[in-house]
N, C-alpha and C positions, 0 to 999 in steps of 0.2 A: 554853739556846737549842737549837733543833732542829739536828741535824747538817746537814740540807740548807741551812739559812740560812748556816751557817759556810763553805760551799763557794763562795760567790759570788766571793770574791777569792783563793781558794786556788790556788797554782800549784806546790806541792810537798808531799812527804810529811812526816809527823811520827811518829817512833818513839822512845819514851821508855824502853824497857826491853828485856829479852831476849824472843826469839821462840821458842816461844810464851810469852805472859804467863800468869800463874796462872789467870785465868778461862778463857782459851782452852785451856790444858792440861787443865783440869777437864772441859770439854765434849768435847775430843778423846778423853779417856779414856772418857767415857760412850759416845761414838760407837763406840769400838773394841769395847766389850762388847756393843753392841746392834745394830750394823749389819753388813752383809755385808762379807766380806773383799775384795769386788770394788771397794770405794770406792778412789778414786785421788787426787784433788787434795789432800785433807788430809794425805796421807802425805808429800808433797813441799813443800806450802805449809801448814805447821801453824799455822793461825789459825782462830778461830771468828768469823764475821762478824756484826756487830750491825746495821749499816745502811750505806747507800751512796747516793751521788748523783754524777751526772756521771762523771768519770774516777776517782773516789776511793771507797774503802771504808774503814770503820772497824771494827776488831775489838772484841770485848767488853772488852778491856783499855784501850781508848782510843787505840790506835795507828792512824794514818791512812796508807793505802798508795795509790800510783798503781796503778790496775788496768789492766795491759796484757794481761790474759787476757780480760776483758769477757765472762764467761759462755761461754768457748770460742768467741768471735766472734758470740755471739747479740745482744749489746747494742750495736747499731749506733749508737745515739744516746746511749750511756752509761746509767748507772743512773737510773731514775726521772725521765726527761725530763718536765717538768711538763705539756707539751701531750699527751704520750702517756698520762700518768696521768689527765689530764682526759678524754680520749677513752674510756679504759677505764671510768672512773667513771660517765660518762654512759651508756655501753652497759650497764653492770652492772644498772641498774634497768629496762632495756628487754627484753633477751633475752640469755642467756648461752650456750645450747646449742641447736643447730638441726639436728643430723644433717646430711643433705644437702638439706634443703628450701631453696628460694630465700628469701633475706631481703634487706632493703635493705642491711644491713652487708656481706653476702657479695657482692651485686651490685656494690657500690662497690669492694670489694676486688679483684674480678676485673677491673673496669675499670681500676683503678690498676695492677695487675700487667701487663696487656696493653699499657698505655700506655708501659711502660718497655722493651718489646721493640723491636728494630730495626723500622723501618716496613715493611720487606719481609716480616716474619714475622707481624705483628699479625692479619691477616685470615685466616690459615690455621692458627692454633694453638688448641688446646683445653686446658682445665685440668681436672685430676682432683685432688680433695682426698683425702689419704691419712690414715692414722693420724698422730699428732702428732710423729713422729720422722723424721729424715732416712733412717734405715735402712729404715723402712717405705716411704718413697717410692722408694728404690732397688729394693726388692722389687716395688713396683707397676710400675716402669719395665721390669724384667726380664720380669714376667708379660705386660705389654702387648706387648713385642716378640716374645716367644715365641708369643703368640696370633696376632699379625698375620702373622708369617712362617711359622708352622707348623714352625719349626726349634727346636732345643733347646740348642745350645752357645753359650757366651758367651766373648768375649775381654776380658781385663782387662790391666792393666799392673803390672809390678813396682814396688813402692813405693807403690802406691795404697792409699787407705783409703776404704771405702764403708759402714762401720757395723758394729754388733755383732749384728745379727739373723742368721738362718741364711743368707740370700742375701748380705747385705752382707759377712758374715765370709768366706764362700767367695770373694767377689770381691776381698778385701783381701789385700795382699801380706804382711802381718805374720804370719809362720809361728807364732810363739809363742802368738798368740791362738787359732789353729786347732788346734794339736796336742792339747789336752786333749779336743776334741770330735770324736768319731768319726762317720763316715758323713756327711760334709758334702755340700753340693749338688754333684752331678757335672757334668761337661761344661764346666769352667772351664779356660781356657788363658791362661797369663800370658806376656806379651811384654815386651821391654826398653822402658823409657821414656827419653826424651831427657834424661838426668841427666849432663850433659856433664863436670862436674868429677869424677865417678866413673863414667866410661863403662862401661855393662854389657857392652860388646863389647870393652873394653880398647883403645879407639882414642883418639887425640888430635884436637883440632879441625883440625889440619893434615892428618890422615890419614882424616878422616871426611866422608862425604857424606850425613849423616843416615842412616847404615846401619841404625839401629834401625827406621826407617820402611821401608827397603828389605826388611829381614828379614820384617816383617809382611806387606808386599805380596806377596813371593814365596811365603810360607807360605799365604796366602789363595788364591793362584792356582795353586799346585802340587797336582796331584791325587795326589801321593805324599807330601804333607806330614803326613798323618795327622790333619788337622783338617778336619772337615766345615764347610761354609759355615755360619757362626754366625747365631744369631738377632739378635745385637747386639754392638757394641763399646762398652765403657764406659770413660770416662777422665776424670780431673781435668786441667784445663789449668794449674793450679798445685797440685801435691801438697801438701796442708796437713800432715797428720800425718806424711807422708813426709819433711818437713823444709823446707817452703816452697820447693819446686822448681818453677819455671815451665817448661813445655814450650817448646821453640823454636818459632818461627812456622812454619818449614818442616816440622817434624815434625807439628804439628797439621794443617796444610793437606794434607799428603800422606795422613794417616790419613783425613781427610774425603774426599779424592779417591777413594781406593781403596774406602772403604765405599759411597760413592755409586755408583761404577762397578759394584760387585757387588751392589747392592741390599741392603746391610746397614744397618739403623738404627744411627745413632751417638747414644749417650747421653752427655751431658756432665753430670757430677756437679758442681753449683754449690752444694752444701750449705754449704761453707765460703767459697767465693769469691764467692757471689752477693750481691745486694742492696747492691752498691757497694763491697765490700771491696777489689776489685782496682783500683778507680779508674773502672771503668765498671759499669753495673748488673749485667751478667753478664760474666765474664772472656772468654767466647768472642768478644765484640765486638772485642777487641784482636787477635784472630787472623785476622780476615777469613773466618770460617766460620759456618755456620748448622747447628746440630745438629738431629736429628729429635726428640730428647727431652731436656728439661732437668729436672734434679732440683734442687729448692730446699727449704730448710727454715730452719734456724738463725735468721737475722735478719729473716724475713718480717714479724714483728709489730713489730720495732723495739725491743722491750723485754723479750724473753724469754718471752712467752706462746707456748705450743707450737702449731706449725702446720707442715704439710709438704704439698708438692704436686708433681705433675709437669705440665709444659707440653709438649705434643707435637703433631706434625703431624696434621691431621685425617684424613689417609689411613690412619693407624694406629688409628683409633677403631673397632675391630671388637669391642669387649667387649660381652658380654651384661649386662643389669642385674644388679647384685650381684657382678660379677666381682672387684672389689676394694673392700671396705668397711672401715669403722672407726667405732666408736661416737663417737670424739672428733674426727671430721673436720669438725665444724661449730662451731668455737670462735669465737663471735661477738665476744668481747673481742679476740681476736687480729686478726680482720677489721677491727674499728674502729680499733685502734692501727696496723695495717698501712697503712690508708688515710692516716691522719694522718702516719705516718712518710714515705710517699712525698711528701706535700705539703711537709713540712719539708725533705726532701732536695732537692727541686726549688727551693724558695723560698730556702734558705740556701746553695745551691751546695755541698752537702756533698761531692759527687763531686769538685769542684774542690779542696776542702780535703784530700781523700784524696791527690790527686796532689801538692799542695804539702807536706803533712806527710810523705809518703813520700820526696820529694826531700830535705827537711830531715833526716829520719832517716838516710838513706843518706850525706849529707854529714857528719853528726856521727859516724857510725860508721866512716867511711872510714879514719881512722888505724889502726883495728884490722886492716886488711888487711895491714899491715906486720908484724904479730905472727906468729911462727913457728907458733903453735898455731891460728891462724885460717886455715881453708882457703878459705872463701868467705862473702861477705855477699850475700844475694839475696832475691828475692821480687817481688811486684807489689803496688802500692798499699800498704795497711796489713796485709798478710800477709807478714811479713818474718822472716828467720832468719839466724843466724850459726852456721856449721858449724865445730866445733872438732875438731882432729885431733892425734894425736901426731906431732910433726915428724920423728921418726926412722923410725917405721914407717908413717906415713900412715893408721893405723887410727883409727876414731872414738874421740874422747876424751869418752865419756859421763860419766866421773867428774868431769872438769873442768867440764863443762856443769852437772852437778848442784851443784857447789860455787858456780858463778856464780849459779845460781838461788837457792840458799840465802843467799848473801851479799847479793844484790839485795833479797831479802825483808827481811833485817835492816836494810837501808838505806831500806826503804819502797817497793819496786817489785815488783809481782807479774808474773812471767813464766812461760811454759810451755816445755816441752821437747818435742822430737820427733826424727824422723829415725832413721837407723841407729844402734843402740846408745844412743839418747837423746842424741846429740851435738850437736843443733841447738837453740840458744837462740832461742825464737820470740817474736815481738811481735805481739799482736792488740789494739791499742788501739781505743777507740770511734772511729767515723769522723769525729766532730766534735771530736776532741781538739784542743786549742789549741796554738799555737806554743810558748807558755811551758811547758806541761806536757810536750810532746814534748822540749823542750830539757832539762828537769830529768831526765826518764826516761833519755834517752840518755847524759847525763853520769854518772848513777849506773852504768849498764851498762858504759860505757867504763872507769870507775874500777875496777869489780869485776874486769873481765877483766885490766886492767893489774896489779892487785894479785895476783890468783891465778895469773896466768901466770908471774909472776916466781918463784913458789914451786913451780910444777909441775916434775915430773921425768919 
């Protein structure tokens, strides 16, 4: 019987042996001899995947896992959603690659994307299709703002992640990623982010008046700050790789106010938070702000077909033809499934499900907040994280987080890590995950932390 048929009534995992199993171990060993040392996920999640459907994957040894990684947030409607598969199959025999020519599939995709913007933005925003990765879209956003303003410096935030390309890496806070690569993009200035549980300014909620925003404002307005007026400010409203850290509303609004006052384009990186993951189509909607540039990628196709774009205010559209190109910016299959994904998300109230499952998850995980090794449970929508710390020192407990990830996998749950020292256990389920599957996953996670915390020293 095909695996997809078996998943109709499945609400939990099935693991029958050690992880990795013998067939997975064989493929992992072959991978290690032939693929780059830069591979990441199989090092911490040692399985070889045979097939997948919905919220589940099966490895080559027959073990079935709940997938709360979902292609690093790409699979908004889970693996192999039948309607998306149908849309891709139909488009496959019509046209697959169209460069930047207009096509019916592309036109429908643009219409669908603009329809998901707030009404006040739809008539003044333009779309540019980039190479098929989020980091290429970040690069495009930076080039656009530099061209439009004639300025060169960029402001980013500590803890942020904007990709592994040259520009994205330079804008990313992760120092270890940048250290081996000399002569990075110049003119990047990092400022504190509103990470209140580990305040970068050493303040508490009682002694802070969103001083991180005040520091940014003073630096931008002080002619002795050493920072020229920048071409752009780029920020995530929920830092994903940084550890599922939502910005405070006041911080986001004050950043928007000062950038607007000084004529600095604000880029909001929605690569991970976009397409409904935060509970609204874009996370900025929950902050009462409107960015000048939106960067989107990951879940645009709904099923992992690569596509990336920027959506920006038409006043910034000063590019000459060919200013930012990419051979694979005309992925017709992704356009077709992206249109279908928007239809499904509207029809099935998927954004409402994100809110309900987020509340359910937070309720189920709430008992963990009493554990001495748990600093904070946080996030927005279905981008959630549990930050673990050493109770005596307060330092990130990355070793414990890695043990939790490994034990969860043995019990049939795939999770990701992030944050400082890899101390945040992250949850990125499909947006249409069911109540039953969320319940099963959270119970596994709580049991893992209960068990491992009792042994931690």
